[in-house]
Rosetta silent file (secondary structure, phi, psi, omega in degrees, C-alpha in Angstrom):
SEQUENCE: MNQRIMTADGPKWVDIFFYKERVGLEYKGRRAHSIERTVRDDRRQNHLTGTGITVLNIWYEDLAQEHLCEKLMHNIAHSLGKRIRLRSATYEARRRVLYATLMPSIQRYEQLGG
SCORE:     score description
SCORE:     0.000 S_00000001
   1 L     0.000  155.167  179.242  -28.822  -16.039  -10.364 S_00000001
   2 L    59.604   69.430  179.134  -28.882  -19.824  -10.338 S_00000001
   3 E   -94.468  137.079 -177.370  -27.364  -20.632  -13.679 S_00000001
   4 E   -86.370  132.386  177.797  -27.436  -24.210  -14.888 S_00000001
   5 E  -124.042  125.745  178.510  -24.177  -25.831  -15.968 S_00000001
   6 E   -83.629  129.631  175.626  -24.191  -29.214  -17.683 S_00000001
   7 E  -124.485  173.994  178.844  -21.525  -31.637  -16.457 S_00000001
   8 L   -60.865  -27.531  179.450  -20.863  -35.301  -17.163 S_00000001
   9 L   -94.819   14.135 -179.936  -22.831  -36.096  -13.979 S_00000001
  10 E   104.674 -174.512 -175.684  -25.784  -33.955  -14.969 S_00000001
  11 E   -72.928  143.440  172.750  -26.703  -30.353  -14.297 S_00000001
  12 E  -127.145  159.649 -175.462  -25.100  -28.338  -11.524 S_00000001
  13 E  -124.454  140.764  169.615  -26.051  -24.844  -10.448 S_00000001
  14 E  -133.433  158.662 -176.802  -24.079  -21.711   -9.554 S_00000001
  15 L   -65.794  -48.193  178.550  -25.397  -18.267   -8.737 S_00000001
  16 E  -135.157  136.685 -178.624  -23.576  -16.482  -11.574 S_00000001
  17 E  -136.089  131.373  174.582  -21.629  -18.152  -14.371 S_00000001
  18 E  -101.176  101.386 -171.849  -19.366  -16.717  -17.054 S_00000001
  19 L   -60.875  -49.108 -176.041  -19.576  -19.414  -19.737 S_00000001
  20 L   -59.980  -44.193 -176.766  -16.679  -18.330  -21.939 S_00000001
  21 L   -86.479  -11.820 -178.801  -14.246  -18.001  -19.025 S_00000001
  22 L    58.514   48.641  179.914  -15.710  -20.983  -17.116 S_00000001
  23 E  -123.353  129.218  177.819  -15.889  -19.008  -13.879 S_00000001
  24 E  -115.614  147.905  175.712  -18.742  -19.304  -11.398 S_00000001
  25 E  -116.787  130.749 -179.964  -19.655  -17.081   -8.463 S_00000001
  26 E  -119.928  121.347  176.614  -21.424  -18.555   -5.431 S_00000001
  27 E   -87.103  126.458 -179.541  -23.022  -16.327   -2.826 S_00000001
  28 E  -110.495   83.281  179.536  -22.756  -17.808    0.657 S_00000001
  29 L   -64.570  149.471 -176.893  -25.312  -15.937    2.728 S_00000001
  30 L   -64.831  -46.826 -175.892  -24.911  -16.145    6.482 S_00000001
  31 L   -78.797  -33.749 -172.128  -28.400  -17.386    7.305 S_00000001
  32 L   -80.051   -5.262 -175.106  -29.001  -19.568    4.274 S_00000001
  33 L  -117.331   87.409  173.028  -25.951  -21.750    4.742 S_00000001
  34 L   -70.255  171.876  177.955  -26.319  -24.273    7.505 S_00000001
  35 H   -58.183  -45.089 -177.381  -23.514  -26.764    8.071 S_00000001
  36 H   -63.299  -43.773 -179.693  -25.377  -29.376    6.011 S_00000001
  37 H   -68.266  -37.844  178.475  -25.984  -26.990    3.114 S_00000001
  38 H   -63.271  -41.586  178.181  -22.400  -25.751    3.228 S_00000001
  39 H   -61.168  -47.107  179.184  -21.131  -29.342    3.024 S_00000001
  40 H   -60.993  -44.644  178.974  -23.401  -30.034    0.033 S_00000001
  41 H   -63.115  -40.882  179.248  -22.305  -26.795   -1.661 S_00000001
  42 H   -64.299  -38.876  177.272  -18.635  -27.582   -1.043 S_00000001
  43 H   -65.455  -41.136  177.385  -19.021  -31.028   -2.626 S_00000001
  44 H   -63.442  -41.526  178.438  -20.749  -29.467   -5.644 S_00000001
  45 H   -62.975  -41.645  177.475  -17.951  -26.904   -5.860 S_00000001
  46 H   -59.879  -41.264  178.635  -15.340  -29.669   -5.752 S_00000001
  47 H   -63.188  -46.561  179.756  -17.120  -31.402   -8.617 S_00000001
  48 H   -62.380  -42.237  178.190  -17.245  -28.208  -10.671 S_00000001
  49 H   -62.560  -38.924  177.841  -13.582  -27.491   -9.966 S_00000001
  50 H   -64.663  -20.740  178.150  -12.743  -31.036  -11.046 S_00000001
  51 L   -96.822   10.025  175.631  -14.383  -30.344  -14.399 S_00000001
  52 L    91.665   16.145  178.762  -12.230  -27.255  -14.979 S_00000001
  53 L  -103.218  131.138  175.113  -14.590  -24.590  -13.654 S_00000001
  54 E   -85.644  128.537  178.301  -13.288  -21.943  -11.274 S_00000001
  55 E  -120.102  122.625  176.695  -15.757  -21.207   -8.474 S_00000001
  56 E  -105.659  129.019  177.581  -15.314  -18.130   -6.300 S_00000001
  57 E   -88.801  136.197  178.944  -17.226  -17.956   -3.030 S_00000001
  58 E  -121.341  119.947  178.236  -18.666  -14.608   -2.033 S_00000001
  59 E   -99.603  159.028 -179.893  -19.628  -14.038    1.574 S_00000001
  60 H   -51.719  -43.376 -178.463  -21.778  -11.201    2.866 S_00000001
  61 H   -61.380  -30.202  177.985  -18.722   -9.563    4.431 S_00000001
  62 H   -64.416  -25.037  178.668  -17.055   -9.494    0.997 S_00000001
  63 H   -97.672  -34.118 -173.746  -19.814   -7.155   -0.117 S_00000001
  64 H   -77.674  -26.076 -178.955  -20.482   -5.307    3.145 S_00000001
  65 L  -106.767  120.011 -171.943  -16.892   -4.215    3.795 S_00000001
  66 H   -55.270  -43.225 -177.636  -15.507   -1.893    1.135 S_00000001
  67 H   -66.180  -35.548  176.647  -11.907   -3.105    1.315 S_00000001
  68 H   -71.466  -35.767  178.101  -13.043   -6.743    0.964 S_00000001
  69 H   -63.586  -41.687  178.371  -15.370   -5.782   -1.884 S_00000001
  70 H   -62.959  -43.218  177.297  -12.464   -4.132   -3.705 S_00000001
  71 H   -63.182  -40.905  179.012  -10.336   -7.274   -3.261 S_00000001
  72 H   -60.434  -45.231  179.882  -13.228   -9.409   -4.493 S_00000001
  73 H   -60.258  -39.596  177.559  -13.570   -7.324   -7.659 S_00000001
  74 H   -67.285  -39.351  177.966   -9.861   -7.765   -8.358 S_00000001
  75 H   -64.742  -41.607  178.452  -10.112  -11.528   -7.760 S_00000001
  76 H   -63.988  -47.409  179.939  -13.085  -11.811  -10.124 S_00000001
  77 H   -58.791  -44.164  179.189  -11.314   -9.751  -12.792 S_00000001
  78 H   -61.743  -44.013  179.511   -8.178  -11.887  -12.456 S_00000001
  79 H   -63.597  -30.824  179.138  -10.202  -15.112  -12.738 S_00000001
  80 L   -85.314   -1.776 -179.800  -11.869  -13.747  -15.871 S_00000001
  81 L    75.394   26.133 -178.767   -8.484  -12.877  -17.358 S_00000001
  82 L  -110.679  144.210  174.393   -9.214   -9.149  -17.251 S_00000001
  83 L  -100.175  137.056  176.013   -6.955   -6.355  -16.100 S_00000001
  84 L   -92.503  115.106  177.983   -8.440   -3.497  -14.167 S_00000001
  85 L  -116.443  114.980 -178.534   -7.054   -0.268  -15.574 S_00000001
  86 L   -94.949  111.956 -178.003   -8.216    2.864  -13.837 S_00000001
  87 L  -114.914   -4.880 -175.956   -7.931    5.804  -16.189 S_00000001
  88 L   -99.223  131.861  177.200  -10.587    8.105  -14.816 S_00000001
  89 L   -67.904  -19.054 -178.444   -9.774   10.752  -12.264 S_00000001
  90 L   -98.780    8.471 -176.085  -13.345   10.370  -10.981 S_00000001
  91 H   -54.117  -51.486 -174.076  -13.163    6.579  -10.529 S_00000001
  92 H   -61.173  -43.147  179.595  -12.984    6.614   -6.737 S_00000001
  93 H   -65.308  -42.224  179.712  -15.930    8.997   -6.351 S_00000001
  94 H   -67.127  -37.266  178.331  -18.032    6.999   -8.838 S_00000001
  95 H   -63.493  -42.192 -179.844  -17.110    3.713   -7.119 S_00000001
  96 H   -65.924  -38.721  177.747  -18.248    5.093   -3.752 S_00000001
  97 H   -65.381  -44.593  178.179  -21.571    6.278   -5.198 S_00000001
  98 H   -60.965  -46.630 -179.742  -22.159    2.864   -6.787 S_00000001
  99 H   -60.360  -46.059 -179.953  -21.263    1.095   -3.554 S_00000001
 100 H   -64.253  -31.171  178.795  -23.552    3.358   -1.497 S_00000001
 101 H   -73.991  -40.946 -176.036  -26.360    2.733   -3.980 S_00000001
 102 H   -80.688  -31.445 -172.485  -25.996   -1.064   -4.013 S_00000001
 103 H   -57.849  -41.731  178.290  -25.293   -1.700   -0.334 S_00000001
 104 H   -59.331  -37.540  177.877  -28.881   -1.162    0.931 S_00000001
 105 H   -66.571  -40.287  179.000  -30.128   -3.807   -1.531 S_00000001
 106 H   -63.970  -41.968  179.052  -27.415   -6.229   -0.443 S_00000001
 107 H   -64.533  -42.014  178.317  -28.331   -5.671    3.213 S_00000001
 108 H   -63.431  -42.798  179.377  -32.041   -6.258    2.504 S_00000001
 109 H   -59.430  -43.961  179.959  -31.237   -9.453    0.570 S_00000001
 110 H   -65.097  -39.763  179.838  -29.176  -10.753    3.480 S_00000001
 111 H   -66.282  -27.349  178.021  -31.927   -9.916    5.982 S_00000001
 112 L   -80.246   -2.733  178.299  -34.388  -11.946    3.894 S_00000001
 113 L   102.397   20.815 -178.102  -32.150  -14.969    4.317 S_00000001
 114 L   -60.467    0.000    0.000  -29.983  -14.601    1.189 S_00000001
């Protein structure tokens, strides 16, 4: 988290950054983003977008609701230029186990003010 990206105006930060693809992910926690912080983050995002970096915002609901999480994964894959090809008959069961395993950590992070 909090990866430094050098721009012409100095360093900028995003939560997760894929350097080769020039795609950044920004987590927008419910508690941690006041109006003032959201405005500042949006201006930083505009600057990054202006330098050719794609920034995807991720809200708590995008992780907490399975259908939104699935859409988010497809959006991230598309932004990275990757195709999601499901070839395993057990994909859905494995995805649900992974989701059930990760969700408690995501909920705790959000409760801490993430």
